[in-house]
TIZA-985488 format. One record per residue (C-alpha): residue number from 1; residue in three letters; x, y, z. Coordinates in steps of 0.25 Angstrom, whole numbers, plus 5000, padded with zeros to 4 digits. Layout:
! TIZA-985488
<site num="NUM" residu="ALA" xx="X" yy="Y" zz="Z"/>
...
END
This chain:
! TIZA-985488
<site num="1" residu="MET" xx="4855" yy="4843" zz="4948"/>
<site num="2" residu="LEU" xx="4867" yy="4834" zz="4945"/>
<site num="3" residu="THR" xx="4870" yy="4820" zz="4950"/>
<site num="4" residu="PRO" xx="4883" yy="4817" zz="4958"/>
<site num="5" residu="GLU" xx="4888" yy="4810" zz="4945"/>
<site num="6" residu="GLN" xx="4885" yy="4822" zz="4937"/>
<site num="7" residu="ILE" xx="4892" yy="4831" zz="4947"/>
<site num="8" residu="GLN" xx="4904" yy="4822" zz="4947"/>
<site num="9" residu="ALA" xx="4905" yy="4822" zz="4932"/>
<site num="10" residu="ASN" xx="4904" yy="4837" zz="4931"/>
<site num="11" residu="LEU" xx="4916" yy="4838" zz="4940"/>
<site num="12" residu="GLU" xx="4924" yy="4829" zz="4932"/>
<site num="13" residu="LYS" xx="4920" yy="4837" zz="4919"/>
<site num="14" residu="PHE" xx="4923" yy="4850" zz="4926"/>
<site num="15" residu="TYR" xx="4937" yy="4845" zz="4930"/>
<site num="16" residu="ALA" xx="4939" yy="4840" zz="4916"/>
<site num="17" residu="ILE" xx="4936" yy="4853" zz="4909"/>
<site num="18" residu="ILE" xx="4947" yy="4860" zz="4918"/>
<site num="19" residu="GLU" xx="4957" yy="4849" zz="4914"/>
<site num="20" residu="LYS" xx="4953" yy="4850" zz="4899"/>
<site num="21" residu="TYR" xx="4953" yy="4865" zz="4897"/>
<site num="22" residu="ILE" xx="4961" yy="4872" zz="4908"/>
<site num="23" residu="SER" xx="4976" yy="4872" zz="4907"/>
<site num="24" residu="GLU" xx="4986" yy="4871" zz="4918"/>
<site num="25" residu="PRO" xx="4989" yy="4876" zz="4928"/>
<site num="26" residu="ARG" xx="4974" yy="4881" zz="4929"/>
<site num="27" residu="ALA" xx="4968" yy="4867" zz="4927"/>
<site num="28" residu="THR" xx="4975" yy="4862" zz="4939"/>
<site num="29" residu="LYS" xx="4971" yy="4874" zz="4947"/>
<site num="30" residu="LEU" xx="4957" yy="4874" zz="4943"/>
<site num="31" residu="LEU" xx="4956" yy="4859" zz="4946"/>
<site num="32" residu="ALA" xx="4961" yy="4861" zz="4960"/>
<site num="33" residu="LEU" xx="4951" yy="4873" zz="4962"/>
<site num="34" residu="TYR" xx="4939" yy="4864" zz="4958"/>
<site num="35" residu="GLN" xx="4943" yy="4851" zz="4963"/>
<site num="36" residu="GLY" xx="4947" yy="4857" zz="4977"/>
<site num="37" residu="GLN" xx="4932" yy="4860" zz="4979"/>
<site num="38" residu="GLU" xx="4926" yy="4849" zz="4971"/>
<site num="39" residu="ASP" xx="4914" yy="4846" zz="4980"/>
<site num="40" residu="ASN" xx="4910" yy="4861" zz="4979"/>
<site num="41" residu="LEU" xx="4913" yy="4861" zz="4964"/>
<site num="42" residu="ALA" xx="4905" yy="4848" zz="4962"/>
<site num="43" residu="PHE" xx="4892" yy="4853" zz="4970"/>
<site num="44" residu="CYS" xx="4892" yy="4868" zz="4967"/>
<site num="45" residu="PRO" xx="4880" yy="4873" zz="4960"/>
<site num="46" residu="ALA" xx="4881" yy="4883" zz="4948"/>
<site num="47" residu="SER" xx="4871" yy="4893" zz="4954"/>
<site num="48" residu="SER" xx="4863" yy="4895" zz="4967"/>
<site num="49" residu="ARG" xx="4849" yy="4895" zz="4961"/>
<site num="50" residu="THR" xx="4841" yy="4885" zz="4953"/>
<site num="51" residu="ALA" xx="4836" yy="4896" zz="4943"/>
<site num="52" residu="TYR" xx="4851" yy="4898" zz="4939"/>
<site num="53" residu="HIS" xx="4858" yy="4886" zz="4935"/>
<site num="54" residu="ASN" xx="4864" yy="4873" zz="4941"/>
<site num="55" residu="ALA" xx="4860" yy="4876" zz="4955"/>
<site num="56" residu="PHE" xx="4863" yy="4862" zz="4960"/>
<site num="57" residu="PRO" xx="4876" yy="4854" zz="4965"/>
<site num="58" residu="GLY" xx="4885" yy="4852" zz="4954"/>
<site num="59" residu="GLY" xx="4879" yy="4864" zz="4946"/>
<site num="60" residu="TYR" xx="4892" yy="4872" zz="4946"/>
<site num="61" residu="VAL" xx="4901" yy="4862" zz="4939"/>
<site num="62" residu="ASP" xx="4890" yy="4858" zz="4929"/>
<site num="63" residu="HIS" xx="4888" yy="4873" zz="4925"/>
<site num="64" residu="VAL" xx="4903" yy="4875" zz="4924"/>
<site num="65" residu="ILE" xx="4904" yy="4863" zz="4914"/>
<site num="66" residu="ARG" xx="4893" yy="4868" zz="4906"/>
<site num="67" residu="VAL" xx="4898" yy="4882" zz="4905"/>
<site num="68" residu="VAL" xx="4912" yy="4877" zz="4900"/>
<site num="69" residu="GLU" xx="4904" yy="4869" zz="4889"/>
<site num="70" residu="CYS" xx="4895" yy="4880" zz="4885"/>
<site num="71" residu="ALA" xx="4907" yy="4890" zz="4885"/>
<site num="72" residu="ILE" xx="4915" yy="4880" zz="4875"/>
<site num="73" residu="LYS" xx="4903" yy="4879" zz="4866"/>
<site num="74" residu="THR" xx="4900" yy="4894" zz="4867"/>
<site num="75" residu="THR" xx="4914" yy="4897" zz="4863"/>
<site num="76" residu="THR" xx="4913" yy="4888" zz="4851"/>
<site num="77" residu="LEU" xx="4900" yy="4895" zz="4847"/>
<site num="78" residu="TRP" xx="4906" yy="4909" zz="4848"/>
<site num="79" residu="SER" xx="4918" yy="4904" zz="4840"/>
<site num="80" residu="GLU" xx="4909" yy="4899" zz="4829"/>
<site num="81" residu="MET" xx="4902" yy="4912" zz="4829"/>
<site num="82" residu="GLY" xx="4914" yy="4920" zz="4826"/>
<site num="83" residu="ALA" xx="4918" yy="4924" zz="4840"/>
<site num="84" residu="THR" xx="4933" yy="4926" zz="4844"/>
<site num="85" residu="ILE" xx="4937" yy="4915" zz="4854"/>
<site num="86" residu="ASN" xx="4950" yy="4922" zz="4860"/>
<site num="87" residu="PHE" xx="4950" yy="4914" zz="4872"/>
<site num="88" residu="SER" xx="4955" yy="4900" zz="4875"/>
<site num="89" residu="MET" xx="4947" yy="4887" zz="4878"/>
<site num="90" residu="GLU" xx="4953" yy="4887" zz="4892"/>
<site num="91" residu="GLU" xx="4949" yy="4901" zz="4895"/>
<site num="92" residu="LEU" xx="4935" yy="4897" zz="4891"/>
<site num="93" residu="VAL" xx="4934" yy="4885" zz="4900"/>
<site num="94" residu="PHE" xx="4941" yy="4891" zz="4911"/>
<site num="95" residu="SER" xx="4931" yy="4902" zz="4912"/>
<site num="96" residu="ALA" xx="4920" yy="4893" zz="4911"/>
<site num="97" residu="LEU" xx="4925" yy="4883" zz="4921"/>
<site num="98" residu="ASN" xx="4927" yy="4894" zz="4931"/>
<site num="99" residu="HIS" xx="4917" yy="4905" zz="4929"/>
<site num="100" residu="ASP" xx="4908" yy="4901" zz="4941"/>
<site num="101" residu="LEU" xx="4919" yy="4896" zz="4950"/>
<site num="102" residu="GLY" xx="4915" yy="4906" zz="4960"/>
<site num="103" residu="LYS" xx="4902" yy="4898" zz="4962"/>
<site num="104" residu="LEU" xx="4911" yy="4887" zz="4969"/>
<site num="105" residu="GLY" xx="4914" yy="4897" zz="4981"/>
<site num="106" residu="ARG" xx="4927" yy="4899" zz="4987"/>
<site num="107" residu="ASP" xx="4935" yy="4897" zz="5000"/>
<site num="108" residu="GLY" xx="4929" yy="4883" zz="5001"/>
<site num="109" residu="LYS" xx="4915" yy="4888" zz="5001"/>
<site num="110" residu="PRO" xx="4904" yy="4886" zz="4990"/>
<site num="111" residu="ALA" xx="4898" yy="4898" zz="4984"/>
<site num="112" residu="TYR" xx="4884" yy="4892" zz="4985"/>
<site num="113" residu="ILE" xx="4878" yy="4884" zz="4996"/>
<site num="114" residu="PRO" xx="4864" yy="4877" zz="4997"/>
<site num="115" residu="ASN" xx="4853" yy="4887" zz="5000"/>
<site num="116" residu="ASP" xx="4847" yy="4885" zz="5014"/>
<site num="117" residu="SER" xx="4835" yy="4893" zz="5011"/>
<site num="118" residu="ASP" xx="4823" yy="4885" zz="5006"/>
<site num="119" residu="TRP" xx="4816" yy="4897" zz="5002"/>
<site num="120" residu="HIS" xx="4827" yy="4901" zz="4992"/>
<site num="121" residu="VAL" xx="4829" yy="4887" zz="4987"/>
<site num="122" residu="LYS" xx="4814" yy="4886" zz="4984"/>
<site num="123" residu="ASN" xx="4810" yy="4900" zz="4980"/>
<site num="124" residu="GLN" xx="4823" yy="4904" zz="4973"/>
<site num="125" residu="GLY" xx="4830" yy="4891" zz="4969"/>
<site num="126" residu="ALA" xx="4842" yy="4896" zz="4977"/>
<site num="127" residu="VAL" xx="4847" yy="4882" zz="4980"/>
<site num="128" residu="TYR" xx="4861" yy="4888" zz="4984"/>
<site num="129" residu="LYS" xx="4865" yy="4901" zz="4990"/>
<site num="130" residu="PRO" xx="4878" yy="4909" zz="4990"/>
<site num="131" residu="ASN" xx="4888" yy="4905" zz="5001"/>
<site num="132" residu="ALA" xx="4887" yy="4916" zz="5011"/>
<site num="133" residu="GLU" xx="4901" yy="4912" zz="5016"/>
<site num="134" residu="LEU" xx="4907" yy="4917" zz="5004"/>
<site num="135" residu="PRO" xx="4908" yy="4932" zz="5001"/>
<site num="136" residu="PHE" xx="4901" yy="4937" zz="4988"/>
<site num="137" residu="ILE" xx="4908" yy="4937" zz="4975"/>
<site num="138" residu="PRO" xx="4902" yy="4936" zz="4961"/>
<site num="139" residu="ILE" xx="4904" yy="4922" zz="4955"/>
<site num="140" residu="GLN" xx="4913" yy="4926" zz="4944"/>
<site num="141" residu="ASP" xx="4922" yy="4934" zz="4953"/>
<site num="142" residu="ALA" xx="4923" yy="4922" zz="4963"/>
<site num="143" residu="SER" xx="4927" yy="4913" zz="4951"/>
<site num="144" residu="LEU" xx="4938" yy="4922" zz="4947"/>
<site num="145" residu="PHE" xx="4943" yy="4924" zz="4962"/>
<site num="146" residu="ILE" xx="4944" yy="4909" zz="4964"/>
<site num="147" residu="LEU" xx="4952" yy="4907" zz="4951"/>
<site num="148" residu="GLN" xx="4961" yy="4918" zz="4956"/>
<site num="149" residu="SER" xx="4962" yy="4913" zz="4970"/>
<site num="150" residu="GLU" xx="4966" yy="4899" zz="4965"/>
<site num="151" residu="GLY" xx="4977" yy="4905" zz="4956"/>
<site num="152" residu="ILE" xx="4970" yy="4901" zz="4943"/>
<site num="153" residu="PRO" xx="4973" yy="4911" zz="4932"/>
<site num="154" residu="MET" xx="4963" yy="4916" zz="4922"/>
<site num="155" residu="THR" xx="4965" yy="4923" zz="4908"/>
<site num="156" residu="PHE" xx="4958" yy="4936" zz="4906"/>
<site num="157" residu="ASN" xx="4947" yy="4930" zz="4898"/>
<site num="158" residu="GLU" xx="4944" yy="4920" zz="4909"/>
<site num="159" residu="PHE" xx="4943" yy="4930" zz="4919"/>
<site num="160" residu="VAL" xx="4934" yy="4939" zz="4911"/>
<site num="161" residu="ALA" xx="4925" yy="4927" zz="4907"/>
<site num="162" residu="ILE" xx="4923" yy="4922" zz="4922"/>
<site num="163" residu="LYS" xx="4921" yy="4936" zz="4927"/>
<site num="164" residu="THR" xx="4910" yy="4939" zz="4917"/>
<site num="165" residu="HIS" xx="4904" yy="4925" zz="4915"/>
<site num="166" residu="ASP" xx="4890" yy="4930" zz="4920"/>
<site num="167" residu="GLY" xx="4890" yy="4940" zz="4909"/>
<site num="168" residu="LEU" xx="4881" yy="4952" zz="4910"/>
<site num="169" residu="TYR" xx="4873" yy="4946" zz="4922"/>
<site num="170" residu="ASP" xx="4884" yy="4952" zz="4930"/>
<site num="171" residu="ASP" xx="4885" yy="4967" zz="4929"/>
<site num="172" residu="GLY" xx="4900" yy="4967" zz="4932"/>
<site num="173" residu="ASN" xx="4902" yy="4960" zz="4918"/>
<site num="174" residu="LYS" xx="4897" yy="4972" zz="4910"/>
<site num="175" residu="ALA" xx="4911" yy="4979" zz="4910"/>
<site num="176" residu="TYR" xx="4916" yy="4966" zz="4903"/>
<site num="177" residu="LEU" xx="4904" yy="4963" zz="4894"/>
<site num="178" residu="LEU" xx="4897" yy="4977" zz="4890"/>
<site num="179" residu="SER" xx="4909" yy="4985" zz="4885"/>
<site num="180" residu="SER" xx="4906" yy="4995" zz="4874"/>
<site num="181" residu="GLN" xx="4921" yy="4996" zz="4870"/>
<site num="182" residu="ASN" xx="4928" yy="4986" zz="4861"/>
<site num="183" residu="ASP" xx="4941" yy="4987" zz="4870"/>
<site num="184" residu="SER" xx="4933" yy="4983" zz="4882"/>
<site num="185" residu="LYS" xx="4925" yy="4971" zz="4877"/>
<site num="186" residu="LEU" xx="4928" yy="4957" zz="4880"/>
<site num="187" residu="ARG" xx="4940" yy="4952" zz="4872"/>
<site num="188" residu="CYS" xx="4935" yy="4938" zz="4871"/>
<site num="189" residu="SER" xx="4922" yy="4931" zz="4872"/>
<site num="190" residu="LEU" xx="4925" yy="4921" zz="4883"/>
<site num="191" residu="PRO" xx="4917" yy="4929" zz="4894"/>
<site num="192" residu="LEU" xx="4905" yy="4929" zz="4885"/>
<site num="193" residu="ILE" xx="4906" yy="4915" zz="4881"/>
<site num="194" residu="LEU" xx="4907" yy="4911" zz="4896"/>
<site num="195" residu="HIS" xx="4895" yy="4919" zz="4900"/>
<site num="196" residu="GLN" xx="4887" yy="4913" zz="4888"/>
<site num="197" residu="ALA" xx="4892" yy="4899" zz="4892"/>
<site num="198" residu="ASP" xx="4888" yy="4901" zz="4907"/>
<site num="199" residu="GLU" xx="4875" yy="4907" zz="4903"/>
<site num="200" residu="MET" xx="4872" yy="4895" zz="4894"/>
<site num="201" residu="ALA" xx="4876" yy="4884" zz="4904"/>
<site num="202" residu="ALA" xx="4868" yy="4891" zz="4915"/>
<site num="203" residu="ARG" xx="4855" yy="4891" zz="4906"/>
<site num="204" residu="ILE" xx="4857" yy="4877" zz="4902"/>
<site num="205" residu="GLU" xx="4858" yy="4873" zz="4917"/>
<site num="206" residu="TRP" xx="4846" yy="4881" zz="4921"/>
<site num="207" residu="GLU" xx="4838" yy="4874" zz="4909"/>
<site num="208" residu="LYS" xx="4842" yy="4860" zz="4913"/>
<site num="209" residu="VAL" xx="4834" yy="4862" zz="4926"/>
<site num="210" residu="TRP" xx="4824" yy="4872" zz="4924"/>
<site num="211" residu="ILE" xx="4820" yy="4874" zz="4909"/>
<site num="212" residu="ASP" xx="4809" yy="4863" zz="4910"/>
<site num="213" residu="LYS" xx="4804" yy="4868" zz="4924"/>
<site num="214" residu="VAL" xx="4802" yy="4882" zz="4921"/>
<site num="215" residu="GLY" xx="4787" yy="4885" zz="4918"/>
<site num="216" residu="THR" xx="4780" yy="4896" zz="4912"/>
<site num="217" residu="PRO" xx="4780" yy="4908" zz="4921"/>
<site num="218" residu="GLU" xx="4766" yy="4910" zz="4928"/>
<site num="219" residu="LYS" xx="4759" yy="4921" zz="4921"/>
<site num="220" residu="LYS" xx="4752" yy="4931" zz="4930"/>
<site num="221" residu="GLU" xx="4740" yy="4938" zz="4924"/>
<site num="222" residu="VAL" xx="4741" yy="4953" zz="4926"/>
<site num="223" residu="LYS" xx="4729" yy="4961" zz="4925"/>
<site num="224" residu="ALA" xx="4729" yy="4976" zz="4921"/>
<site num="225" residu="ALA" xx="4721" yy="4985" zz="4930"/>
<site num="226" residu="THR" xx="4708" yy="4990" zz="4925"/>
<site num="227" residu="PRO" xx="4706" yy="5005" zz="4923"/>
<site num="228" residu="THR" xx="4698" yy="5006" zz="4936"/>
<site num="229" residu="GLN" xx="4708" yy="4999" zz="4944"/>
<site num="230" residu="PHE" xx="4720" yy="5007" zz="4938"/>
<site num="231" residu="LYS" xx="4712" yy="5020" zz="4941"/>
<site num="232" residu="GLN" xx="4710" yy="5015" zz="4955"/>
<site num="233" residu="LYS" xx="4724" yy="5012" zz="4957"/>
<site num="234" residu="ALA" xx="4728" yy="5026" zz="4952"/>
<site num="235" residu="GLU" xx="4719" yy="5033" zz="4961"/>
<site num="236" residu="SER" xx="4724" yy="5025" zz="4973"/>
<site num="237" residu="ALA" xx="4738" yy="5028" zz="4970"/>
<site num="238" residu="LYS" xx="4734" yy="5043" zz="4968"/>
<site num="239" residu="LEU" xx="4727" yy="5043" zz="4982"/>
<site num="240" residu="ALA" xx="4738" yy="5036" zz="4989"/>
<site num="241" residu="ASN" xx="4748" yy="5046" zz="4984"/>
<site num="242" residu="VAL" xx="4739" yy="5058" zz="4989"/>
<site num="243" residu="ALA" xx="4737" yy="5051" zz="5002"/>
<site num="244" residu="LYS" xx="4752" yy="5051" zz="5005"/>
<site num="245" residu="GLY" xx="4753" yy="5060" zz="5017"/>
<site num="246" residu="ASN" xx="4738" yy="5058" zz="5020"/>
<site num="247" residu="PRO" xx="4737" yy="5047" zz="5030"/>
<site num="248" residu="ALA" xx="4722" yy="5047" zz="5030"/>
<site num="249" residu="LEU" xx="4720" yy="5046" zz="5015"/>
<site num="250" residu="LEU" xx="4731" yy="5035" zz="5015"/>
<site num="251" residu="ASN" xx="4724" yy="5027" zz="5025"/>
<site num="252" residu="ALA" xx="4711" yy="5028" zz="5018"/>
<site num="253" residu="LEU" xx="4717" yy="5023" zz="5005"/>
<site num="254" residu="LYS" xx="4723" yy="5011" zz="5012"/>
<site num="255" residu="GLY" xx="4708" yy="5008" zz="5016"/>
<site num="256" residu="LEU" xx="4703" yy="5008" zz="5001"/>
END
């Protein structure tokens, strides 16, 4: 959980990232988009379940900032290891900043709302649930739709990175990521770096809350059937099969 002071500090850091890395006129348009829904932005969770990551008020901005930072560090690592970095820093940060934009919802309605089912909260950790007032659309597609609706242009690299940031968790990304032909492989590593940064950030966020709370799974003793028990089960199954169509025998077996 975050304190009100941490939420406010994250908001300021989020806006500062836009001002530092995004050029005009996109910077002004992005600031207008986010500041126009500042309360929603400030208190939006990054996910709906505690077993995912940052499922608490303020979790969204906290996650996005971490993805930006992880993406910058990951790009440095890729470069040091010999990868071709044929995308700009602005493309990297723009993609990281907006990869989960769809989680904010649209048309003035949040994508996630508090779950009113105590059973789901206690048994599944589903502290939030999808807002049923919004028609379904995958998060990455919602992100792209919102950017397009707000007249915020993207480069091809940014589009593909946001579209595929869930990697192979999303079967729809296989066409981009599993090509067996050189000509149809990704022509820059930005989508791979963004996915790696997102995965890293989400794991870190989960660990912060849960790594020390997760105990050793309960081991259940499984006893193998003795030869006699196995034979009895086999005979019962055989008799049950023979008894099909013979109600009298079937009833007799049920009484055993």
